[in-house]
Chimera marker file (.cmm) of the C-alpha trace (Angstrom):
<marker_set name="trace">
<marker id="1" x="-2.260" y="17.083" z="18.031" r="1" g="1" b="0" radius="0.5"/>
<marker id="2" x="-2.099" y="15.127" z="14.782" r="1" g="1" b="0" radius="0.5"/>
<marker id="3" x="-4.216" y="12.049" z="14.337" r="1" g="1" b="0" radius="0.5"/>
<marker id="4" x="-1.579" y="10.132" z="12.349" r="1" g="1" b="0" radius="0.5"/>
<marker id="5" x="2.186" y="10.500" z="12.797" r="1" g="1" b="0" radius="0.5"/>
<marker id="6" x="3.396" y="7.271" z="11.148" r="1" g="1" b="0" radius="0.5"/>
<marker id="7" x="1.701" y="5.966" z="7.999" r="1" g="1" b="0" radius="0.5"/>
<marker id="8" x="2.681" y="2.586" z="6.544" r="1" g="1" b="0" radius="0.5"/>
<marker id="9" x="2.048" y="1.950" z="2.852" r="1" g="1" b="0" radius="0.5"/>
<marker id="10" x="2.531" y="-1.460" z="1.234" r="1" g="1" b="0" radius="0.5"/>
<marker id="11" x="3.314" y="-0.805" z="-2.426" r="1" g="1" b="0" radius="0.5"/>
<marker id="12" x="3.944" y="-3.020" z="-5.438" r="1" g="1" b="0" radius="0.5"/>
<marker id="13" x="4.014" y="-0.584" z="-8.364" r="1" g="1" b="0" radius="0.5"/>
<marker id="14" x="0.426" y="-1.253" z="-9.426" r="1" g="1" b="0" radius="0.5"/>
<marker id="15" x="-2.050" y="1.536" z="-10.152" r="1" g="1" b="0" radius="0.5"/>
<marker id="16" x="-4.075" y="0.363" z="-7.182" r="1" g="1" b="0" radius="0.5"/>
<marker id="17" x="-1.075" y="0.710" z="-4.858" r="1" g="1" b="0" radius="0.5"/>
<marker id="18" x="-0.459" y="4.183" z="-6.294" r="1" g="1" b="0" radius="0.5"/>
<marker id="19" x="-3.978" y="5.182" z="-5.176" r="1" g="1" b="0" radius="0.5"/>
<marker id="20" x="-3.075" y="4.217" z="-1.625" r="1" g="1" b="0" radius="0.5"/>
<marker id="21" x="0.161" y="6.183" z="-1.892" r="1" g="1" b="0" radius="0.5"/>
<marker id="22" x="-1.676" y="9.289" z="-3.170" r="1" g="1" b="0" radius="0.5"/>
<marker id="23" x="-4.123" y="9.211" z="-0.248" r="1" g="1" b="0" radius="0.5"/>
<marker id="24" x="-1.354" y="8.493" z="2.269" r="1" g="1" b="0" radius="0.5"/>
<marker id="25" x="0.613" y="11.505" z="0.997" r="1" g="1" b="0" radius="0.5"/>
<marker id="26" x="-2.478" y="13.688" z="1.367" r="1" g="1" b="0" radius="0.5"/>
<marker id="27" x="-2.954" y="12.477" z="4.938" r="1" g="1" b="0" radius="0.5"/>
<marker id="28" x="0.753" y="12.901" z="5.721" r="1" g="1" b="0" radius="0.5"/>
<marker id="29" x="0.712" y="16.522" z="4.575" r="1" g="1" b="0" radius="0.5"/>
<marker id="30" x="-2.432" y="17.267" z="6.616" r="1" g="1" b="0" radius="0.5"/>
<marker id="31" x="-1.047" y="15.597" z="9.753" r="1" g="1" b="0" radius="0.5"/>
<marker id="32" x="2.676" y="16.301" z="9.487" r="1" g="1" b="0" radius="0.5"/>
<marker id="33" x="3.199" y="12.547" z="9.368" r="1" g="1" b="0" radius="0.5"/>
<marker id="34" x="6.111" y="10.397" z="8.308" r="1" g="1" b="0" radius="0.5"/>
<marker id="35" x="5.648" y="7.670" z="5.662" r="1" g="1" b="0" radius="0.5"/>
<marker id="36" x="7.172" y="4.211" z="5.522" r="1" g="1" b="0" radius="0.5"/>
<marker id="37" x="6.931" y="2.430" z="2.177" r="1" g="1" b="0" radius="0.5"/>
<marker id="38" x="7.243" y="-1.329" z="2.165" r="1" g="1" b="0" radius="0.5"/>
<marker id="39" x="7.373" y="-3.801" z="-0.660" r="1" g="1" b="0" radius="0.5"/>
<marker id="40" x="6.836" y="-7.467" z="0.102" r="1" g="1" b="0" radius="0.5"/>
<marker id="41" x="8.212" y="-9.785" z="-2.547" r="1" g="1" b="0" radius="0.5"/>
<marker id="42" x="7.633" y="-13.499" z="-2.647" r="1" g="1" b="0" radius="0.5"/>
<marker id="43" x="8.453" y="-16.387" z="-4.871" r="1" g="1" b="0" radius="0.5"/>
<marker id="44" x="6.276" y="-16.994" z="-7.893" r="1" g="1" b="0" radius="0.5"/>
<marker id="45" x="3.955" y="-19.968" z="-7.427" r="1" g="1" b="0" radius="0.5"/>
<marker id="46" x="5.124" y="-23.054" z="-9.264" r="1" g="1" b="0" radius="0.5"/>
<marker id="47" x="1.776" y="-23.203" z="-11.056" r="1" g="1" b="0" radius="0.5"/>
<marker id="48" x="2.411" y="-19.850" z="-12.754" r="1" g="1" b="0" radius="0.5"/>
<marker id="49" x="5.328" y="-21.269" z="-14.754" r="1" g="1" b="0" radius="0.5"/>
<marker id="50" x="6.210" y="-17.713" z="-15.776" r="1" g="1" b="0" radius="0.5"/>
<marker id="51" x="9.659" y="-17.799" z="-17.255" r="1" g="1" b="0" radius="0.5"/>
<marker id="52" x="10.123" y="-21.392" z="-16.122" r="1" g="1" b="0" radius="0.5"/>
<marker id="53" x="12.131" y="-22.148" z="-19.244" r="1" g="1" b="0" radius="0.5"/>
<marker id="54" x="14.198" y="-18.974" z="-19.001" r="1" g="1" b="0" radius="0.5"/>
<marker id="55" x="15.025" y="-18.345" z="-15.357" r="1" g="1" b="0" radius="0.5"/>
<marker id="56" x="16.014" y="-20.406" z="-12.368" r="1" g="1" b="0" radius="0.5"/>
<marker id="57" x="14.127" y="-19.837" z="-9.093" r="1" g="1" b="0" radius="0.5"/>
<marker id="58" x="17.194" y="-17.990" z="-7.798" r="1" g="1" b="0" radius="0.5"/>
<marker id="59" x="17.105" y="-15.646" z="-10.813" r="1" g="1" b="0" radius="0.5"/>
<marker id="60" x="13.357" y="-15.064" z="-10.423" r="1" g="1" b="0" radius="0.5"/>
<marker id="61" x="13.883" y="-14.168" z="-6.750" r="1" g="1" b="0" radius="0.5"/>
<marker id="62" x="16.701" y="-11.796" z="-7.692" r="1" g="1" b="0" radius="0.5"/>
<marker id="63" x="14.585" y="-10.135" z="-10.404" r="1" g="1" b="0" radius="0.5"/>
<marker id="64" x="11.658" y="-9.786" z="-7.970" r="1" g="1" b="0" radius="0.5"/>
<marker id="65" x="13.926" y="-8.062" z="-5.458" r="1" g="1" b="0" radius="0.5"/>
<marker id="66" x="15.342" y="-5.726" z="-8.129" r="1" g="1" b="0" radius="0.5"/>
<marker id="67" x="11.822" y="-4.786" z="-9.210" r="1" g="1" b="0" radius="0.5"/>
<marker id="68" x="10.827" y="-4.191" z="-5.580" r="1" g="1" b="0" radius="0.5"/>
<marker id="69" x="13.826" y="-1.907" z="-5.037" r="1" g="1" b="0" radius="0.5"/>
<marker id="70" x="12.909" y="0.096" z="-8.146" r="1" g="1" b="0" radius="0.5"/>
<marker id="71" x="9.253" y="0.403" z="-7.050" r="1" g="1" b="0" radius="0.5"/>
<marker id="72" x="10.347" y="1.671" z="-3.626" r="1" g="1" b="0" radius="0.5"/>
<marker id="73" x="12.868" y="4.097" z="-5.129" r="1" g="1" b="0" radius="0.5"/>
<marker id="74" x="10.249" y="5.607" z="-7.476" r="1" g="1" b="0" radius="0.5"/>
<marker id="75" x="7.613" y="5.894" z="-4.753" r="1" g="1" b="0" radius="0.5"/>
<marker id="76" x="10.082" y="7.456" z="-2.294" r="1" g="1" b="0" radius="0.5"/>
<marker id="77" x="11.025" y="10.018" z="-4.939" r="1" g="1" b="0" radius="0.5"/>
<marker id="78" x="7.339" y="11.002" z="-5.277" r="1" g="1" b="0" radius="0.5"/>
<marker id="79" x="6.945" y="11.315" z="-1.509" r="1" g="1" b="0" radius="0.5"/>
<marker id="80" x="10.121" y="13.395" z="-1.107" r="1" g="1" b="0" radius="0.5"/>
<marker id="81" x="8.913" y="15.715" z="-3.883" r="1" g="1" b="0" radius="0.5"/>
<marker id="82" x="6.039" y="16.638" z="-1.531" r="1" g="1" b="0" radius="0.5"/>
<marker id="83" x="8.537" y="17.318" z="1.307" r="1" g="1" b="0" radius="0.5"/>
<marker id="84" x="7.225" y="14.399" z="3.374" r="1" g="1" b="0" radius="0.5"/>
<marker id="85" x="9.718" y="12.446" z="5.500" r="1" g="1" b="0" radius="0.5"/>
<marker id="86" x="9.947" y="8.923" z="4.070" r="1" g="1" b="0" radius="0.5"/>
<marker id="87" x="11.868" y="5.712" z="4.440" r="1" g="1" b="0" radius="0.5"/>
<marker id="88" x="11.398" y="2.360" z="2.782" r="1" g="1" b="0" radius="0.5"/>
<marker id="89" x="12.059" y="-1.321" z="3.281" r="1" g="1" b="0" radius="0.5"/>
<marker id="90" x="11.969" y="-4.402" z="1.092" r="1" g="1" b="0" radius="0.5"/>
<marker id="91" x="10.892" y="-7.714" z="2.614" r="1" g="1" b="0" radius="0.5"/>
<marker id="92" x="10.651" y="-11.263" z="1.389" r="1" g="1" b="0" radius="0.5"/>
<marker id="93" x="7.399" y="-12.861" z="2.437" r="1" g="1" b="0" radius="0.5"/>
<marker id="94" x="9.008" y="-16.211" z="3.172" r="1" g="1" b="0" radius="0.5"/>
<marker id="95" x="6.604" y="-18.414" z="5.094" r="1" g="1" b="0" radius="0.5"/>
<marker id="96" x="4.380" y="-15.474" z="6.011" r="1" g="1" b="0" radius="0.5"/>
<marker id="97" x="1.451" y="-14.189" z="4.016" r="1" g="1" b="0" radius="0.5"/>
<marker id="98" x="1.559" y="-10.660" z="2.653" r="1" g="1" b="0" radius="0.5"/>
<marker id="99" x="-0.892" y="-9.524" z="5.345" r="1" g="1" b="0" radius="0.5"/>
<marker id="100" x="1.134" y="-11.120" z="8.146" r="1" g="1" b="0" radius="0.5"/>
<marker id="101" x="4.300" y="-9.404" z="6.911" r="1" g="1" b="0" radius="0.5"/>
<marker id="102" x="2.507" y="-6.027" z="6.741" r="1" g="1" b="0" radius="0.5"/>
<marker id="103" x="1.144" y="-6.540" z="10.282" r="1" g="1" b="0" radius="0.5"/>
<marker id="104" x="4.587" y="-7.449" z="11.587" r="1" g="1" b="0" radius="0.5"/>
<marker id="105" x="6.132" y="-4.333" z="10.071" r="1" g="1" b="0" radius="0.5"/>
<marker id="106" x="3.278" y="-2.099" z="11.290" r="1" g="1" b="0" radius="0.5"/>
<marker id="107" x="3.881" y="-3.378" z="14.827" r="1" g="1" b="0" radius="0.5"/>
<marker id="108" x="7.665" y="-3.111" z="14.640" r="1" g="1" b="0" radius="0.5"/>
<marker id="109" x="7.590" y="0.420" z="13.214" r="1" g="1" b="0" radius="0.5"/>
<marker id="110" x="4.732" y="1.655" z="15.418" r="1" g="1" b="0" radius="0.5"/>
<marker id="111" x="2.426" y="2.617" z="12.544" r="1" g="1" b="0" radius="0.5"/>
<marker id="112" x="-0.646" y="4.694" z="13.390" r="1" g="1" b="0" radius="0.5"/>
<marker id="113" x="-2.299" y="3.838" z="10.073" r="1" g="1" b="0" radius="0.5"/>
<marker id="114" x="-1.900" y="1.410" z="7.166" r="1" g="1" b="0" radius="0.5"/>
<marker id="115" x="-3.064" y="2.766" z="3.797" r="1" g="1" b="0" radius="0.5"/>
<marker id="116" x="-3.656" y="0.495" z="0.813" r="1" g="1" b="0" radius="0.5"/>
<marker id="117" x="-5.277" y="0.805" z="-2.584" r="1" g="1" b="0" radius="0.5"/>
<marker id="118" x="-8.212" y="-1.558" z="-3.169" r="1" g="1" b="0" radius="0.5"/>
<marker id="119" x="-9.875" y="-3.116" z="-6.193" r="1" g="1" b="0" radius="0.5"/>
<marker id="120" x="-13.388" y="-4.390" z="-6.682" r="1" g="1" b="0" radius="0.5"/>
<marker id="121" x="-16.900" y="-3.241" z="-7.407" r="1" g="1" b="0" radius="0.5"/>
<marker id="122" x="-17.698" y="-2.381" z="-3.811" r="1" g="1" b="0" radius="0.5"/>
<marker id="123" x="-15.722" y="-1.678" z="-0.715" r="1" g="1" b="0" radius="0.5"/>
<marker id="124" x="-16.653" y="-4.883" z="1.073" r="1" g="1" b="0" radius="0.5"/>
<marker id="125" x="-15.089" y="-7.086" z="-1.621" r="1" g="1" b="0" radius="0.5"/>
<marker id="126" x="-11.886" y="-5.043" z="-1.429" r="1" g="1" b="0" radius="0.5"/>
<marker id="127" x="-11.337" y="-5.736" z="2.278" r="1" g="1" b="0" radius="0.5"/>
<marker id="128" x="-8.451" y="-8.137" z="2.942" r="1" g="1" b="0" radius="0.5"/>
<marker id="129" x="-9.667" y="-11.221" z="4.793" r="1" g="1" b="0" radius="0.5"/>
<marker id="130" x="-8.172" y="-14.147" z="6.659" r="1" g="1" b="0" radius="0.5"/>
<marker id="131" x="-5.980" y="-14.500" z="9.711" r="1" g="1" b="0" radius="0.5"/>
<marker id="132" x="-3.180" y="-12.380" z="8.241" r="1" g="1" b="0" radius="0.5"/>
<marker id="133" x="-5.573" y="-9.566" z="7.420" r="1" g="1" b="0" radius="0.5"/>
<marker id="134" x="-6.957" y="-9.647" z="10.955" r="1" g="1" b="0" radius="0.5"/>
<marker id="135" x="-3.382" y="-9.369" z="12.248" r="1" g="1" b="0" radius="0.5"/>
<marker id="136" x="-2.783" y="-6.326" z="10.061" r="1" g="1" b="0" radius="0.5"/>
<marker id="137" x="-5.964" y="-4.640" z="11.292" r="1" g="1" b="0" radius="0.5"/>
<marker id="138" x="-4.976" y="-5.289" z="14.928" r="1" g="1" b="0" radius="0.5"/>
<marker id="139" x="-1.530" y="-3.797" z="14.287" r="1" g="1" b="0" radius="0.5"/>
<marker id="140" x="-2.986" y="-0.443" z="13.156" r="1" g="1" b="0" radius="0.5"/>
<marker id="141" x="-6.190" y="0.918" z="11.634" r="1" g="1" b="0" radius="0.5"/>
<marker id="142" x="-6.319" y="0.235" z="7.905" r="1" g="1" b="0" radius="0.5"/>
<marker id="143" x="-7.575" y="2.653" z="5.255" r="1" g="1" b="0" radius="0.5"/>
<marker id="144" x="-8.471" y="1.120" z="1.894" r="1" g="1" b="0" radius="0.5"/>
<marker id="145" x="-8.698" y="3.557" z="-1.009" r="1" g="1" b="0" radius="0.5"/>
<marker id="146" x="-11.047" y="2.287" z="-3.705" r="1" g="1" b="0" radius="0.5"/>
<marker id="147" x="-9.942" y="2.429" z="-7.349" r="1" g="1" b="0" radius="0.5"/>
<marker id="148" x="-12.908" y="4.636" z="-8.235" r="1" g="1" b="0" radius="0.5"/>
<marker id="149" x="-11.399" y="7.358" z="-6.013" r="1" g="1" b="0" radius="0.5"/>
<marker id="150" x="-9.127" y="8.467" z="-8.864" r="1" g="1" b="0" radius="0.5"/>
<marker id="151" x="-12.122" y="8.867" z="-11.187" r="1" g="1" b="0" radius="0.5"/>
<marker id="152" x="-13.928" y="10.947" z="-8.570" r="1" g="1" b="0" radius="0.5"/>
<marker id="153" x="-10.835" y="13.131" z="-8.144" r="1" g="1" b="0" radius="0.5"/>
<marker id="154" x="-10.686" y="13.762" z="-11.889" r="1" g="1" b="0" radius="0.5"/>
<marker id="155" x="-14.378" y="14.660" z="-11.997" r="1" g="1" b="0" radius="0.5"/>
<marker id="156" x="-13.975" y="17.091" z="-9.124" r="1" g="1" b="0" radius="0.5"/>
<marker id="157" x="-10.979" y="18.802" z="-10.732" r="1" g="1" b="0" radius="0.5"/>
<marker id="158" x="-12.273" y="18.851" z="-14.290" r="1" g="1" b="0" radius="0.5"/>
<marker id="159" x="-15.928" y="19.347" z="-13.457" r="1" g="1" b="0" radius="0.5"/>
<marker id="160" x="-15.331" y="22.151" z="-10.985" r="1" g="1" b="0" radius="0.5"/>
<marker id="161" x="-17.128" y="20.312" z="-8.158" r="1" g="1" b="0" radius="0.5"/>
<marker id="162" x="-14.588" y="20.665" z="-5.365" r="1" g="1" b="0" radius="0.5"/>
<marker id="163" x="-16.995" y="19.181" z="-2.821" r="1" g="1" b="0" radius="0.5"/>
<marker id="164" x="-16.643" y="15.745" z="-4.426" r="1" g="1" b="0" radius="0.5"/>
<marker id="165" x="-13.536" y="14.228" z="-2.874" r="1" g="1" b="0" radius="0.5"/>
<marker id="166" x="-11.811" y="10.906" z="-3.189" r="1" g="1" b="0" radius="0.5"/>
<marker id="167" x="-11.767" y="10.396" z="0.569" r="1" g="1" b="0" radius="0.5"/>
<marker id="168" x="-15.476" y="9.673" z="0.489" r="1" g="1" b="0" radius="0.5"/>
<marker id="169" x="-14.578" y="6.517" z="-1.415" r="1" g="1" b="0" radius="0.5"/>
<marker id="170" x="-12.053" y="5.330" z="1.145" r="1" g="1" b="0" radius="0.5"/>
<marker id="171" x="-12.989" y="2.646" z="3.635" r="1" g="1" b="0" radius="0.5"/>
<marker id="172" x="-11.640" y="2.477" z="7.144" r="1" g="1" b="0" radius="0.5"/>
<marker id="173" x="-11.328" y="-1.122" z="8.229" r="1" g="1" b="0" radius="0.5"/>
<marker id="174" x="-11.026" y="-1.761" z="11.957" r="1" g="1" b="0" radius="0.5"/>
<marker id="175" x="-13.375" y="-4.500" z="12.972" r="1" g="1" b="0" radius="0.5"/>
<marker id="176" x="-14.231" y="-7.006" z="10.273" r="1" g="1" b="0" radius="0.5"/>
<link id1="1" id2="2" r="1" g="1" b="0" radius="0.2"/>
<link id1="2" id2="3" r="1" g="1" b="0" radius="0.2"/>
<link id1="3" id2="4" r="1" g="1" b="0" radius="0.2"/>
<link id1="4" id2="5" r="1" g="1" b="0" radius="0.2"/>
<link id1="5" id2="6" r="1" g="1" b="0" radius="0.2"/>
<link id1="6" id2="7" r="1" g="1" b="0" radius="0.2"/>
<link id1="7" id2="8" r="1" g="1" b="0" radius="0.2"/>
<link id1="8" id2="9" r="1" g="1" b="0" radius="0.2"/>
<link id1="9" id2="10" r="1" g="1" b="0" radius="0.2"/>
<link id1="10" id2="11" r="1" g="1" b="0" radius="0.2"/>
<link id1="11" id2="12" r="1" g="1" b="0" radius="0.2"/>
<link id1="12" id2="13" r="1" g="1" b="0" radius="0.2"/>
<link id1="13" id2="14" r="1" g="1" b="0" radius="0.2"/>
<link id1="14" id2="15" r="1" g="1" b="0" radius="0.2"/>
<link id1="15" id2="16" r="1" g="1" b="0" radius="0.2"/>
<link id1="16" id2="17" r="1" g="1" b="0" radius="0.2"/>
<link id1="17" id2="18" r="1" g="1" b="0" radius="0.2"/>
<link id1="18" id2="19" r="1" g="1" b="0" radius="0.2"/>
<link id1="19" id2="20" r="1" g="1" b="0" radius="0.2"/>
<link id1="20" id2="21" r="1" g="1" b="0" radius="0.2"/>
<link id1="21" id2="22" r="1" g="1" b="0" radius="0.2"/>
<link id1="22" id2="23" r="1" g="1" b="0" radius="0.2"/>
<link id1="23" id2="24" r="1" g="1" b="0" radius="0.2"/>
<link id1="24" id2="25" r="1" g="1" b="0" radius="0.2"/>
<link id1="25" id2="26" r="1" g="1" b="0" radius="0.2"/>
<link id1="26" id2="27" r="1" g="1" b="0" radius="0.2"/>
<link id1="27" id2="28" r="1" g="1" b="0" radius="0.2"/>
<link id1="28" id2="29" r="1" g="1" b="0" radius="0.2"/>
<link id1="29" id2="30" r="1" g="1" b="0" radius="0.2"/>
<link id1="30" id2="31" r="1" g="1" b="0" radius="0.2"/>
<link id1="31" id2="32" r="1" g="1" b="0" radius="0.2"/>
<link id1="32" id2="33" r="1" g="1" b="0" radius="0.2"/>
<link id1="33" id2="34" r="1" g="1" b="0" radius="0.2"/>
<link id1="34" id2="35" r="1" g="1" b="0" radius="0.2"/>
<link id1="35" id2="36" r="1" g="1" b="0" radius="0.2"/>
<link id1="36" id2="37" r="1" g="1" b="0" radius="0.2"/>
<link id1="37" id2="38" r="1" g="1" b="0" radius="0.2"/>
<link id1="38" id2="39" r="1" g="1" b="0" radius="0.2"/>
<link id1="39" id2="40" r="1" g="1" b="0" radius="0.2"/>
<link id1="40" id2="41" r="1" g="1" b="0" radius="0.2"/>
<link id1="41" id2="42" r="1" g="1" b="0" radius="0.2"/>
<link id1="42" id2="43" r="1" g="1" b="0" radius="0.2"/>
<link id1="43" id2="44" r="1" g="1" b="0" radius="0.2"/>
<link id1="44" id2="45" r="1" g="1" b="0" radius="0.2"/>
<link id1="45" id2="46" r="1" g="1" b="0" radius="0.2"/>
<link id1="46" id2="47" r="1" g="1" b="0" radius="0.2"/>
<link id1="47" id2="48" r="1" g="1" b="0" radius="0.2"/>
<link id1="48" id2="49" r="1" g="1" b="0" radius="0.2"/>
<link id1="49" id2="50" r="1" g="1" b="0" radius="0.2"/>
<link id1="50" id2="51" r="1" g="1" b="0" radius="0.2"/>
<link id1="51" id2="52" r="1" g="1" b="0" radius="0.2"/>
<link id1="52" id2="53" r="1" g="1" b="0" radius="0.2"/>
<link id1="53" id2="54" r="1" g="1" b="0" radius="0.2"/>
<link id1="54" id2="55" r="1" g="1" b="0" radius="0.2"/>
<link id1="55" id2="56" r="1" g="1" b="0" radius="0.2"/>
<link id1="56" id2="57" r="1" g="1" b="0" radius="0.2"/>
<link id1="57" id2="58" r="1" g="1" b="0" radius="0.2"/>
<link id1="58" id2="59" r="1" g="1" b="0" radius="0.2"/>
<link id1="59" id2="60" r="1" g="1" b="0" radius="0.2"/>
<link id1="60" id2="61" r="1" g="1" b="0" radius="0.2"/>
<link id1="61" id2="62" r="1" g="1" b="0" radius="0.2"/>
<link id1="62" id2="63" r="1" g="1" b="0" radius="0.2"/>
<link id1="63" id2="64" r="1" g="1" b="0" radius="0.2"/>
<link id1="64" id2="65" r="1" g="1" b="0" radius="0.2"/>
<link id1="65" id2="66" r="1" g="1" b="0" radius="0.2"/>
<link id1="66" id2="67" r="1" g="1" b="0" radius="0.2"/>
<link id1="67" id2="68" r="1" g="1" b="0" radius="0.2"/>
<link id1="68" id2="69" r="1" g="1" b="0" radius="0.2"/>
<link id1="69" id2="70" r="1" g="1" b="0" radius="0.2"/>
<link id1="70" id2="71" r="1" g="1" b="0" radius="0.2"/>
<link id1="71" id2="72" r="1" g="1" b="0" radius="0.2"/>
<link id1="72" id2="73" r="1" g="1" b="0" radius="0.2"/>
<link id1="73" id2="74" r="1" g="1" b="0" radius="0.2"/>
<link id1="74" id2="75" r="1" g="1" b="0" radius="0.2"/>
<link id1="75" id2="76" r="1" g="1" b="0" radius="0.2"/>
<link id1="76" id2="77" r="1" g="1" b="0" radius="0.2"/>
<link id1="77" id2="78" r="1" g="1" b="0" radius="0.2"/>
<link id1="78" id2="79" r="1" g="1" b="0" radius="0.2"/>
<link id1="79" id2="80" r="1" g="1" b="0" radius="0.2"/>
<link id1="80" id2="81" r="1" g="1" b="0" radius="0.2"/>
<link id1="81" id2="82" r="1" g="1" b="0" radius="0.2"/>
<link id1="82" id2="83" r="1" g="1" b="0" radius="0.2"/>
<link id1="83" id2="84" r="1" g="1" b="0" radius="0.2"/>
<link id1="84" id2="85" r="1" g="1" b="0" radius="0.2"/>
<link id1="85" id2="86" r="1" g="1" b="0" radius="0.2"/>
<link id1="86" id2="87" r="1" g="1" b="0" radius="0.2"/>
<link id1="87" id2="88" r="1" g="1" b="0" radius="0.2"/>
<link id1="88" id2="89" r="1" g="1" b="0" radius="0.2"/>
<link id1="89" id2="90" r="1" g="1" b="0" radius="0.2"/>
<link id1="90" id2="91" r="1" g="1" b="0" radius="0.2"/>
<link id1="91" id2="92" r="1" g="1" b="0" radius="0.2"/>
<link id1="92" id2="93" r="1" g="1" b="0" radius="0.2"/>
<link id1="93" id2="94" r="1" g="1" b="0" radius="0.2"/>
<link id1="94" id2="95" r="1" g="1" b="0" radius="0.2"/>
<link id1="95" id2="96" r="1" g="1" b="0" radius="0.2"/>
<link id1="96" id2="97" r="1" g="1" b="0" radius="0.2"/>
<link id1="97" id2="98" r="1" g="1" b="0" radius="0.2"/>
<link id1="98" id2="99" r="1" g="1" b="0" radius="0.2"/>
<link id1="99" id2="100" r="1" g="1" b="0" radius="0.2"/>
<link id1="100" id2="101" r="1" g="1" b="0" radius="0.2"/>
<link id1="101" id2="102" r="1" g="1" b="0" radius="0.2"/>
<link id1="102" id2="103" r="1" g="1" b="0" radius="0.2"/>
<link id1="103" id2="104" r="1" g="1" b="0" radius="0.2"/>
<link id1="104" id2="105" r="1" g="1" b="0" radius="0.2"/>
<link id1="105" id2="106" r="1" g="1" b="0" radius="0.2"/>
<link id1="106" id2="107" r="1" g="1" b="0" radius="0.2"/>
<link id1="107" id2="108" r="1" g="1" b="0" radius="0.2"/>
<link id1="108" id2="109" r="1" g="1" b="0" radius="0.2"/>
<link id1="109" id2="110" r="1" g="1" b="0" radius="0.2"/>
<link id1="110" id2="111" r="1" g="1" b="0" radius="0.2"/>
<link id1="111" id2="112" r="1" g="1" b="0" radius="0.2"/>
<link id1="112" id2="113" r="1" g="1" b="0" radius="0.2"/>
<link id1="113" id2="114" r="1" g="1" b="0" radius="0.2"/>
<link id1="114" id2="115" r="1" g="1" b="0" radius="0.2"/>
<link id1="115" id2="116" r="1" g="1" b="0" radius="0.2"/>
<link id1="116" id2="117" r="1" g="1" b="0" radius="0.2"/>
<link id1="117" id2="118" r="1" g="1" b="0" radius="0.2"/>
<link id1="118" id2="119" r="1" g="1" b="0" radius="0.2"/>
<link id1="119" id2="120" r="1" g="1" b="0" radius="0.2"/>
<link id1="120" id2="121" r="1" g="1" b="0" radius="0.2"/>
<link id1="121" id2="122" r="1" g="1" b="0" radius="0.2"/>
<link id1="122" id2="123" r="1" g="1" b="0" radius="0.2"/>
<link id1="123" id2="124" r="1" g="1" b="0" radius="0.2"/>
<link id1="124" id2="125" r="1" g="1" b="0" radius="0.2"/>
<link id1="125" id2="126" r="1" g="1" b="0" radius="0.2"/>
<link id1="126" id2="127" r="1" g="1" b="0" radius="0.2"/>
<link id1="127" id2="128" r="1" g="1" b="0" radius="0.2"/>
<link id1="128" id2="129" r="1" g="1" b="0" radius="0.2"/>
<link id1="129" id2="130" r="1" g="1" b="0" radius="0.2"/>
<link id1="130" id2="131" r="1" g="1" b="0" radius="0.2"/>
<link id1="131" id2="132" r="1" g="1" b="0" radius="0.2"/>
<link id1="132" id2="133" r="1" g="1" b="0" radius="0.2"/>
<link id1="133" id2="134" r="1" g="1" b="0" radius="0.2"/>
<link id1="134" id2="135" r="1" g="1" b="0" radius="0.2"/>
<link id1="135" id2="136" r="1" g="1" b="0" radius="0.2"/>
<link id1="136" id2="137" r="1" g="1" b="0" radius="0.2"/>
<link id1="137" id2="138" r="1" g="1" b="0" radius="0.2"/>
<link id1="138" id2="139" r="1" g="1" b="0" radius="0.2"/>
<link id1="139" id2="140" r="1" g="1" b="0" radius="0.2"/>
<link id1="140" id2="141" r="1" g="1" b="0" radius="0.2"/>
<link id1="141" id2="142" r="1" g="1" b="0" radius="0.2"/>
<link id1="142" id2="143" r="1" g="1" b="0" radius="0.2"/>
<link id1="143" id2="144" r="1" g="1" b="0" radius="0.2"/>
<link id1="144" id2="145" r="1" g="1" b="0" radius="0.2"/>
<link id1="145" id2="146" r="1" g="1" b="0" radius="0.2"/>
<link id1="146" id2="147" r="1" g="1" b="0" radius="0.2"/>
<link id1="147" id2="148" r="1" g="1" b="0" radius="0.2"/>
<link id1="148" id2="149" r="1" g="1" b="0" radius="0.2"/>
<link id1="149" id2="150" r="1" g="1" b="0" radius="0.2"/>
<link id1="150" id2="151" r="1" g="1" b="0" radius="0.2"/>
<link id1="151" id2="152" r="1" g="1" b="0" radius="0.2"/>
<link id1="152" id2="153" r="1" g="1" b="0" radius="0.2"/>
<link id1="153" id2="154" r="1" g="1" b="0" radius="0.2"/>
<link id1="154" id2="155" r="1" g="1" b="0" radius="0.2"/>
<link id1="155" id2="156" r="1" g="1" b="0" radius="0.2"/>
<link id1="156" id2="157" r="1" g="1" b="0" radius="0.2"/>
<link id1="157" id2="158" r="1" g="1" b="0" radius="0.2"/>
<link id1="158" id2="159" r="1" g="1" b="0" radius="0.2"/>
<link id1="159" id2="160" r="1" g="1" b="0" radius="0.2"/>
<link id1="160" id2="161" r="1" g="1" b="0" radius="0.2"/>
<link id1="161" id2="162" r="1" g="1" b="0" radius="0.2"/>
<link id1="162" id2="163" r="1" g="1" b="0" radius="0.2"/>
<link id1="163" id2="164" r="1" g="1" b="0" radius="0.2"/>
<link id1="164" id2="165" r="1" g="1" b="0" radius="0.2"/>
<link id1="165" id2="166" r="1" g="1" b="0" radius="0.2"/>
<link id1="166" id2="167" r="1" g="1" b="0" radius="0.2"/>
<link id1="167" id2="168" r="1" g="1" b="0" radius="0.2"/>
<link id1="168" id2="169" r="1" g="1" b="0" radius="0.2"/>
<link id1="169" id2="170" r="1" g="1" b="0" radius="0.2"/>
<link id1="170" id2="171" r="1" g="1" b="0" radius="0.2"/>
<link id1="171" id2="172" r="1" g="1" b="0" radius="0.2"/>
<link id1="172" id2="173" r="1" g="1" b="0" radius="0.2"/>
<link id1="173" id2="174" r="1" g="1" b="0" radius="0.2"/>
<link id1="174" id2="175" r="1" g="1" b="0" radius="0.2"/>
<link id1="175" id2="176" r="1" g="1" b="0" radius="0.2"/>
</marker_set>
C-alpha cells in the first residue's frame, strides 16, 4: 500500500516552488500518486504601488490570473512528462490567507500530503506560521523542501556520492 496517493503542491513559478514540485514528483513516482497543482493569486498590496501609474486594479488582477494560468500550465507539462497523473486549479485568495486557501483545497481534494519549497537559513525559519498555517497542517501533513536541497542534489550527482540525497534536507511539519 502506498503512503501517499494524493499530493497537493502550491506553486507560484518561483525557484523555491520548483523545489517542492521536484520532490513531489519524486514522491509521486515512488508511491504511484496523483498530483494537484494549485496557484493562489491575490491582489497586490496598495503599499507596493507596482504599476500603479500603468494598470488599474482590475488589470493587475487579470495579469495575476494570466501569470498563474501560465505557471500552472508549465508545471503540469513537467509533471505529465514524468507520466504522473496531474490536474491543476487557480484560486483567488480573496479574504483568506494563502495558508487558509491551501488548507481548504487540501481538505476539499482529500490530499494525503502538501509539499512546498522553503527558503531560509534553517528549517525552523522556513516553517509557515499563524492560524492559516496551522489549518494547512491539520488538513494534511506538510513537507517543506529546503532550498539547499538542490545544491545537495547537484553535489551527489556531480560528486558521485549517491548516498547524499535531497530528502535529508526536507522537513516534515505536523505539530508546530
